[in-house]
N, C-alpha and C positions, 0 to 999 in steps of 0.2 A: 681575858677580856669578857665582860658580861654585857650582853645586849639588854638594854632597859627601855621601858615605855615611858619616855620623859619628853622634855621640851627644851627650847633654846635658853630657858631661864634656870635649868637644873644645875649647871655648874655654879659653884659658889660665887656670890657677888654680882650676879647678873639679874637684871629686871627687863621687862618688855611691856609694850602696850600696842594694841591694834585699835584703830578708831576711824570714824568717818570724817573726811576732810573736804567733802564737797566736790571732788573731781568726778566721781561716778554718780549715777542716779541715786542708788540706795546703799549698795554694798560698801563695807569698810574699805578704805583705800589708803590709809596712812598707818605707818608703823614706826615705833621707836625701839631700839635695842640699846641697853645702857649697862655699863659696868661701874660698880661703886668706886673702883680705882682705875687709873689709866692702865690700859692693857697693851702688851706687845701686839702689833698689827702687821699682818702680811696679807697681800692682796694681789690678784691677777685680774686683768681687764681685757676687753675685746681687742682683737687684732684688726678689726674692721677699721679702715682709714677714716671712715665717717664715725666719729665718736660723739656720743650725746654729752650735753653740758655737765651732768653729774660726773661722768667719767673724767672729763678734762679737769674738773675741779679736784676730784679725789687724787688724781695723779700729782697735781701741784701740792696738795696738802701733805702727801706722803713723801714728797721730796724734802720736806722740812722736819718731819718727825716720824718716829717709829711707834709712838704712843697715841692710841685712840681710846676714847671713853664712850662714844655714842655713835649710832648710825640712824639716820632718818631716811625713811623709804616711802615713796608713793607709787601706787599703781593706777592704771587708767590713762596715763599720759607719760610718754617717754622723755619729754623735754629734750628731744633730739631734733637737729636742724632748725633750731629756734634762735640762732644768732646771738648777738650780744645780750639781748633781753633774757634769753634762756640761761646764760651763764650768771647773770645778775640774780635771777630767780633761785638758782641752785645755791648761790651764796647767801641769799636771804633765808632759805630753809636752814642752812647750817648755822647762821648767826642767830636765828630765832631759838633753835635748840640750845645753842651755847649759852644764851642769855637766861632761858628759863631754868636750865640745870646748873647755872653758875659755874661753867667750865672754863678752863684756860683756852687761849687761842690755839687753833689747829688740833682740837681734840674731837672733832665731829666730821664724819663722812656722810655722803648723801647718795642715794640710788633712786632711779626712776624706771618705770616700765609701762608700756602701753602704746598708744597711737603716736606715730612720728609726725612732727611738723605742726603741732598745735601748742599754743602758749599755755602755760600753767595758770590756773586761777589762784595766783599767789596770795591774794588777800584772804581768800577762804582758807588756804593752807596755813598761813601764819596764825590766823585766828583760831583754827582748830588745834594747832600745836599748843598754843598758850592755854587753851581750855582743857586739853586732854593729857598733858604730860604727867599730871598728878595720878593718872591711872596706872603708871608704871608699877608692876608687881612681879612676883616670882612664882606664881601658881601655874599649874598646867593650863588652866583656862587662859591666862595671859599669853603663854607660849602659843596656844592654838589660835588665839585672836590674831597674832602676828602672822602665823603661817597662812591664815585665811586672807588677811588683808593684802598680802603681796601677790596673790594670785590674779591672773587675767583670764585666759581661756582654760586654765587648769580645771580639772574635774575633781581633784582631791589634793589634800595636803601632802607635801613631801617632807619627811622628817626622819631623823635617825639619832639615836643616843646610845652611848656605851660608857661603862665604868671600867677602870683598871686600877691596880694598886702599884704605887711606886714608893719604895722605901717606907712602907707602912702607911702611906697617905693615900686616901681615896682621890682619884683624879677622874673627872667627868668630861666627856666631849659630847656636844650636841650640835646638830645642824638642821637647817631648814632650807628649802629651795623652791623656786617656782620656774615653770617652763613647760610648754607642751608644743609650741610652734616656734618658727624661726630658730631652729635648734641645729647648729652645726658649729660647736665652739672651736675656737683656735686659741684658747687660753685657759679657761676655767669652765664656767657655765653661764647660764642665763642670769639669774640672780640667786646667789647662795650665800648663806651666812653660817659660820661655825663659831661657837663659843666654847671655851675650855678654861678651867681654872689651873691648868698645869703651869709650873714655873720652867720655862724654856727660853733660851736666848733668842733674840730676834733673828740673828743670823741663821740659826738652825731651823727656826720656824719658817722663815722665808724660803730657804733651800728645800725644805720638806714639802711645802705647798706646791712649789713649781714642779717638783718631781712627781708628786701625787696626782696632779692633774693630767699628766701624760698618759696614764693608764686608766683614767676614770672619765672625767668630763670630755677630754679631748678625743676619746674613743667612742663617742655617741653621735648619732645623727638622726633627726626626724625628717628634715626636708632640705638639708644642704645650705640653709641660709644662716649666716653669722650675724647676730644682732648688733646694733649700734650701742647696746647698753649692757652687754654681758659683764657681770661682776661676780667675783668670789672673794669674800672678805672674812678673815679669821682674826678673832680676838682671844688672846691668852693672858689672863689677868693675874696669874701667879698665886691665887688665893688658896690653892690646895695645900700649900705649905711644904712641898717637896724642895729639896736642894736643887738649885738651877741646873738644868741639863744644858751643858755647853760643849759636850763632846759626843761622838756617836758610840755610846756605850750600850749596855744591856737595857738601861732605862729608856734611852732614845728609841731603840728598835721596838720596845714594848709599846711606846706611844705611837710610833710610826704605823704599826700594825692596826691599832685602833683608829688612827686618823685616816688611813687608807680605806678602812672599812666604811667609815662615815661617807667619804667622798664617792666610793663606788656604789653604795646603797642609794644615795641621792641621785646619782647619774642614772642608775637603772630605773628608779621611780619616774624620772622625767620621761624616759623612753616609753614606759608602760602607760603614760598619760599623753602620748603623742597625739596631736590633733587628728581625729578621725581614725586613729590606729586600732587595728583589730588583732595584730600579731606582734609579739615580742621576738626579735630575731637576734641570735648571737652568732657572730662569725669568728671562727677560730683559725688562725693561720699558724702552721708549723713548717719548719724546715726552710726558713728564710736565711739569707746570708748574714743580715744584720738586724738588730732590733728596730732600727729606723725603717728598714725595708718592710719588716713584718707589720709594723704599725700602719705604714702607708698602704699596703695591700689590704689589710683588714678594713681600714677606713674607706678605701675606694669602693669596696664591695658594698658596705653597709650604706654608703651615700648615693649609690646609683639609683636613679629614678626607675630605670628599666628593671633592675633587680627588685626594687620595692613593689612595683606594680605586678611583677610575676608572682610574688608571694601573696599579694592581695587577690590575684586571680587563681591562686592555688595551682600554679603551673610549674612543673619541675624543669624549667628552661635553664639548664646549667650553662648553656652557651652565653647567657647574659652575665653570669658570674665570671666566666673566663674573660669575657670582653672587659668587664669592670677592672679586673686585675691589670689588664693592658693599659688602662687609662694612666696608670702610674708612670709608664715609660721606663719601668725597672725591668731589666732582662731576667727571664726565667725560662726554663725548658719545659715545653708541654710533654715531652717524653717522660719526665719525672713526676708529672702532675697527677694528683688524685683528689677526688672530691666525694663527700657523702653528706646526706642530710639525716637528721634524727630528731626525735622527741623522747619523752621519758619511756615510751613503750617500744618504739620501732626505729630501725636504722636501715638505710638503703644506700648502696654504692652507686654512683652515677658515672664515674670515670676512674680508671685505675691505671697508673703508670702511662698516662697519655693515651690510653685506649678507651673510647666510649663504650659503655656497657649496655647490654639489653636489660632493662629493668622493668619491674611491674608498675605500670602507670597507676593501677589501683592502690598498690601499697604506698607509692609516692603521694597519692592524693590523701590517704589516711594521715600521713605525717603532716602534710601541708594544711590540713584542716584544723590542726591543733593551734592553740593560742600562743604556745612557746615552741620555737624551732631553732635547732642548731645547724649551722653550716660549717663543716669541717674540711679544711683545705690543706693538703700536704704538697709542698713545693719541691722537696728533695734537693734543695740547694745549699742548706746549712743547718744550723742548730737553733736558730732564734725563733721565737713565737710571739704572738700578740692576739688580743681579743678585742672586738668592737661590738657595740650593741646598737640596734636600731629597730625600726618598725616598718610595717607595710605602708603603702601610699594609696589612700582610698578616695572614693567619691566625696566622702564627708570632709576630707581635708580641703578640697576645693570649695565646698559649700561654706565651711567655717571662715576661710580666708578671703573668699569672694565678697563677704559682707562684714569684714572685721570692724570697719569704722562705724557701722550701724549697730 
């Protein structure tokens, strides 16, 4: 696997464009991602019972087909809780793209992100699509324009790209994402899009996507809030020219490694850009009875507001971590429990085999002052492990979200 500095248009046959649609004051707020040929599509969406109109429409479209050729995206307005009109507007966006690109029915998906409860300026959007679809291109600049246009409170682009070789054919995988707040996925991520030119069956692509999210996007948390608009969409257009992967052979696992890398990289970038975040925190659970238990323990710790604020305050309050493990209501024995914290230079044990340790507060503070911190927890109950990623919770998070609509 070769990590490359590329963009969403680097896989063969993909083009993209980012442009201004009139939703926001000045910043580009519209994007198009396009494949020259219909691509196998796999997607996961928010588990929030309140789903935005684009999510509802995409779910219906994907009931009818596995092949998608374009995605239209807007930022600045979530088109959520907007009733019948919101669904009509989402359909209008899809239909406008279908018409200008001359695509068959059910070949276009739609995503939105931004403020909840406001109607889309749909006339401005359709006008902009008709004027700007011709900007579709496959340069790095085109890719960067899309990565910028999908951002809301993000402070930097989230992107990742890799190359692998399968049967002598170069296969490229590229992804972009947005997200820095309302981050506590229970499916995939905030908004993320992955393009690849690999030839893989829809069945395996769909299965791989669902599995890959379990240890990437579903293991991150900024603030514990699951968005109404979370979407992760993958397009595989087969243009690399490899023989179709339809069994879990060596080629499948080679692709899986690269695909998992893309998802984990994007997930970590989202955390590092958490609203108001100053610290990147990794929670490692070892010795759980089951994989499910390990994931729940790790996610419970990283999602705890009390744990997050302790890290913001640089306080080695391990009691909050133990308490967060208990939120899961999964039984474990404190007599087998151990915990330490570390960064690249230092490590300190806080509790060993259920016994609280006398530790140097000064050394603990040195670790907690760092930008990246690991929390290592051993349960001694079994052999399963899991890792979750998150950030601290700061005053700035409150400031950003206290005035989000303005």
